[in-house]
SEDO-630510 format. One record per residue (C-alpha): residue in three letters; x, y, z. Coordinates in steps of 0.05 Angstrom, whole numbers, padded with zeros to 5 digits, always signed. Layout:
% residues N
ALAXYZ;...
END
This chain:
% residues 304
UNK-00954-00258+00059;UNK-00908-00308+00094;UNK-00857-00275+00152;UNK-00804-00303+00116;UNK-00820-00267+00052;UNK-00833-00202+00094;UNK-00763-00216+00123;UNK-00721-00226+00058;UNK-00759-00161+00023;UNK-00739-00118+00089;UNK-00670-00140+00077;UNK-00667-00129+00007;UNK-00692-00054+00018;UNK-00652-00048+00073;UNK-00588-00070+00023;UNK-00615-00013-00020;UNK-00624+00037+00021;UNK-00554+00031+00051;UNK-00516+00029-00021;UNK-00564+00088-00042;UNK-00536+00130+00022;UNK-00466+00111+00014;UNK-00467+00129-00063;UNK-00499+00197-00039;UNK-00459+00211+00005;UNK-00397+00193-00036;UNK-00421+00249-00089;UNK-00443+00296-00026;UNK-00393+00289+00029;UNK-00339+00250-00012;UNK-00338+00194+00036;UNK-00304+00124+00012;UNK-00351+00064-00017;UNK-00333-00006-00011;UNK-00316-00037-00073;UNK-00371-00072-00108;UNK-00360-00082-00183;UNK-00349-00142-00223;UNK-00295-00192-00192;UNK-00219-00188-00240;UNK-00221-00247-00284;UNK-00145-00269-00279;UNK-00159-00323-00334;UNK-00145-00258-00389;UNK-00075-00257-00364;UNK-00010-00286-00365;UNK+00043-00267-00316;UNK+00092-00223-00338;UNK+00144-00205-00286;UNK+00136-00195-00219;UNK+00192-00182-00159;UNK+00167-00231-00097;UNK+00223-00181-00050;UNK+00260-00246-00026;UNK+00323-00219-00015;UNK+00366-00192+00040;UNK+00397-00128-00003;UNK+00366-00080-00057;UNK+00352-00105-00120;UNK+00404-00051-00163;UNK+00384-00087-00227;UNK+00305-00077-00222;UNK+00298-00021-00172;UNK+00330+00058-00161;UNK+00306+00118-00119;UNK+00252+00161-00154;UNK+00270+00241-00143;UNK+00337+00198-00118;UNK+00395+00201-00165;UNK+00449+00160-00139;UNK+00456+00100-00102;UNK+00469+00124-00029;UNK+00443+00196-00044;UNK+00405+00242-00003;UNK+00352+00287-00043;UNK+00290+00329-00012;UNK+00225+00302-00027;UNK+00170+00344+00000;UNK+00182+00355+00078;UNK+00234+00287+00079;UNK+00293+00272+00061;UNK+00290+00204+00014;UNK+00356+00154+00019;UNK+00359+00085+00006;UNK+00375+00060+00072;UNK+00304+00068+00087;UNK+00287+00014+00042;UNK+00301-00060+00080;UNK+00283-00133+00068;UNK+00242-00172+00118;UNK+00203-00239+00116;UNK+00197-00239+00049;UNK+00177-00170+00041;UNK+00202-00099+00028;UNK+00192-00050+00077;UNK+00200+00023+00062;UNK+00209+00060+00133;UNK+00199+00142+00156;UNK+00222+00159+00215;UNK+00259+00215+00243;UNK+00339+00215+00252;UNK+00382+00249+00290;UNK+00439+00237+00249;UNK+00418+00216+00179;UNK+00452+00209+00119;UNK+00474+00275+00082;UNK+00502+00267+00015;UNK+00494+00301-00028;UNK+00434+00336-00017;UNK+00414+00314+00057;UNK+00410+00361+00118;UNK+00463+00390+00165;UNK+00417+00365+00227;UNK+00366+00321+00247;UNK+00306+00308+00198;UNK+00245+00262+00179;UNK+00278+00206+00120;UNK+00234+00172+00071;UNK+00240+00130+00003;UNK+00209+00119-00060;UNK+00237+00068-00120;UNK+00215+00059-00186;UNK+00241+00005-00240;UNK+00244+00061-00297;UNK+00289+00028-00347;UNK+00370+00044-00356;UNK+00374+00101-00299;UNK+00426+00087-00261;UNK+00481+00047-00289;UNK+00464-00036-00291;UNK+00392-00025-00278;UNK+00352-00058-00324;UNK+00289-00041-00290;UNK+00211-00057-00319;UNK+00154-00026-00360;UNK+00101-00050-00403;UNK+00049-00025-00449;UNK-00024-00057-00422;UNK-00037-00114-00374;UNK-00057-00119-00305;UNK-00012-00091-00243;UNK-00030-00107-00174;UNK+00018-00097-00108;UNK+00003-00137-00032;UNK+00014-00096+00023;UNK-00002-00067+00097;UNK+00000+00005+00099;UNK+00030+00043+00155;UNK+00005+00082+00208;UNK+00032+00151+00217;UNK+00005+00223+00214;UNK+00020+00252+00144;UNK+00053+00194+00123;UNK+00032+00185+00056;UNK+00039+00125+00016;UNK+00031+00101-00060;UNK+00030+00043-00115;UNK+00038+00081-00183;UNK+00056+00086-00262;UNK+00094+00137-00298;UNK+00129+00154-00363;UNK+00180+00218-00388;UNK+00120+00235-00430;UNK+00082+00255-00378;UNK+00139+00313-00363;UNK+00129+00340-00426;UNK+00101+00411-00424;UNK+00109+00440-00502;UNK+00047+00438-00531;UNK+00091+00435-00600;UNK+00102+00359-00578;UNK+00029+00330-00562;UNK+00020+00358-00500;UNK-00055+00369-00517;UNK-00051+00288-00529;UNK-00071+00283-00452;UNK-00059+00223-00422;UNK-00043+00180-00499;UNK+00030+00199-00497;UNK+00047+00204-00422;UNK+00005+00198-00360;UNK+00014+00182-00286;UNK-00032+00137-00258;UNK-00035+00133-00189;UNK-00066+00049-00177;UNK-00071+00076-00096;UNK-00049+00125-00053;UNK-00066+00148+00013;UNK-00058+00181+00077;UNK-00064+00162+00150;UNK-00092+00219+00191;UNK-00110+00192+00266;UNK-00174+00246+00269;UNK-00205+00234+00207;UNK-00266+00175+00210;UNK-00251+00143+00139;UNK-00175+00129+00156;UNK-00181+00054+00126;UNK-00191+00079+00051;UNK-00154+00094-00009;UNK-00161+00133-00075;UNK-00148+00124-00146;UNK-00121+00178-00189;UNK-00106+00192-00267;UNK-00059+00255-00278;UNK-00047+00277-00346;UNK-00012+00338-00395;UNK+00055+00347-00344;UNK+00055+00380-00276;UNK+00057+00451-00307;UNK-00004+00492-00330;UNK-00030+00456-00369;UNK-00037+00394-00318;UNK-00102+00354-00317;UNK-00128+00312-00262;UNK-00186+00257-00237;UNK-00202+00225-00171;UNK-00238+00157-00186;UNK-00258+00160-00114;UNK-00239+00139-00045;UNK-00251+00066-00020;UNK-00242+00022+00042;UNK-00200-00037+00041;UNK-00200-00092+00087;UNK-00159-00066+00162;UNK-00102-00039+00114;UNK-00065-00025+00170;UNK-00053-00097+00199;UNK-00076-00140+00143;UNK-00047-00143+00065;UNK-00093-00119+00017;UNK-00082-00124-00065;UNK-00092-00062-00103;UNK-00091-00060-00169;UNK-00101-00027-00255;UNK-00124-00068-00310;UNK-00103-00027-00372;UNK-00127-00024-00438;UNK-00127+00014-00508;UNK-00204+00034-00488;UNK-00197+00045-00409;UNK-00167+00041-00338;UNK-00210-00008-00283;UNK-00181-00004-00219;UNK-00192-00067-00162;UNK-00182-00070-00091;UNK-00175-00143-00062;UNK-00197-00161-00139;UNK-00266-00126-00136;UNK-00270-00076-00192;UNK-00277+00004-00153;UNK-00278+00048-00218;UNK-00261+00058-00290;UNK-00250+00110-00332;UNK-00207+00141-00401;UNK-00201+00210-00367;UNK-00150+00246-00427;UNK-00144+00189-00472;UNK-00118+00125-00455;UNK-00036+00121-00452;UNK-00012+00078-00512;UNK+00063+00084-00485;UNK+00105+00037-00439;UNK+00093+00056-00356;UNK+00150+00036-00301;UNK+00127+00020-00234;UNK+00139+00072-00169;UNK+00126+00054-00098;UNK+00135+00104-00049;UNK+00126+00129+00024;UNK+00132+00200+00042;UNK+00108+00246+00079;UNK+00069+00317+00083;UNK+00063+00375+00129;UNK+00015+00334+00192;UNK+00081+00288+00213;UNK+00101+00350+00250;UNK+00033+00363+00292;UNK+00040+00287+00316;UNK+00094+00237+00298;UNK+00080+00183+00351;UNK+00062+00130+00304;UNK+00142+00138+00276;UNK+00170+00098+00255;UNK+00115+00081+00198;UNK+00125+00021+00150;UNK+00098+00011+00094;UNK+00107-00062+00088;UNK+00105-00093+00003;UNK+00090-00168+00004;UNK+00103-00168-00086;UNK+00089-00129-00144;UNK+00065-00174-00206;UNK+00058-00144-00277;UNK+00010-00190-00318;UNK-00001-00183-00398;UNK-00066-00205-00432;UNK-00060-00271-00458;UNK-00095-00254-00517;UNK-00059-00191-00548;UNK-00120-00176-00586;UNK-00166-00157-00517;UNK-00109-00101-00504;UNK-00132-00074-00565;
END
């Protein structure tokens, strides 16, 4: 047999073996894998909304604080305090900063002394005076961003609606995600001691956040040098399923809980967990967002 054929056959065997090893490792050890699904077909979508963050001041007509009630308010969230002043704009990017402040903003529920500060923001329509916001049923939703380094720093791009907070079985809680859900398009947290820190994961939550809560993690997937380079993270959503993508390559698909059939709004957040107390040498940590975009199916029948 010619050497070239032998070499080609060996390469194919090695590639298949590597893929099999990654698959088995992901199942047994929950290690991340590389995106290897189908390419996203953008030709079937039309852009319906975007924020390119090409401005200098916070856009109160589109965004308001998530878990923060009041434009300049401070509220506790996990082990940090969230305040709008942690959101800034630089070179056409939104920058959400997690940092330790000796004298941070204190009203109305801020700390009396030094603390860690962070922020999350959403497009929920009408939650602040003059806010139009944005929400949409079905389509493709994407963020382009650089992730922050910092032990315990948690960042995410997700979607939500008021129906997710319904915890009354008498009014449809058992519908699963059909009347409301949380879609974590991506979330992750940095751990300088963890070998798989270059990865993100996708999650679906349904049936409120109380005793009936259910969730399904879609797996962990590597991005391309995400702490120094822009990557895109997106989800395609139609009546039948959710399909997740990293840099336009499919990572997972699911219809867990029954696919949501009501509009969802968008959330960008960057907070922290207790690991930040063990090592905050990386702070201040910056979550840099180039854009957020939403597309609708050009042929709406495709969504059905």
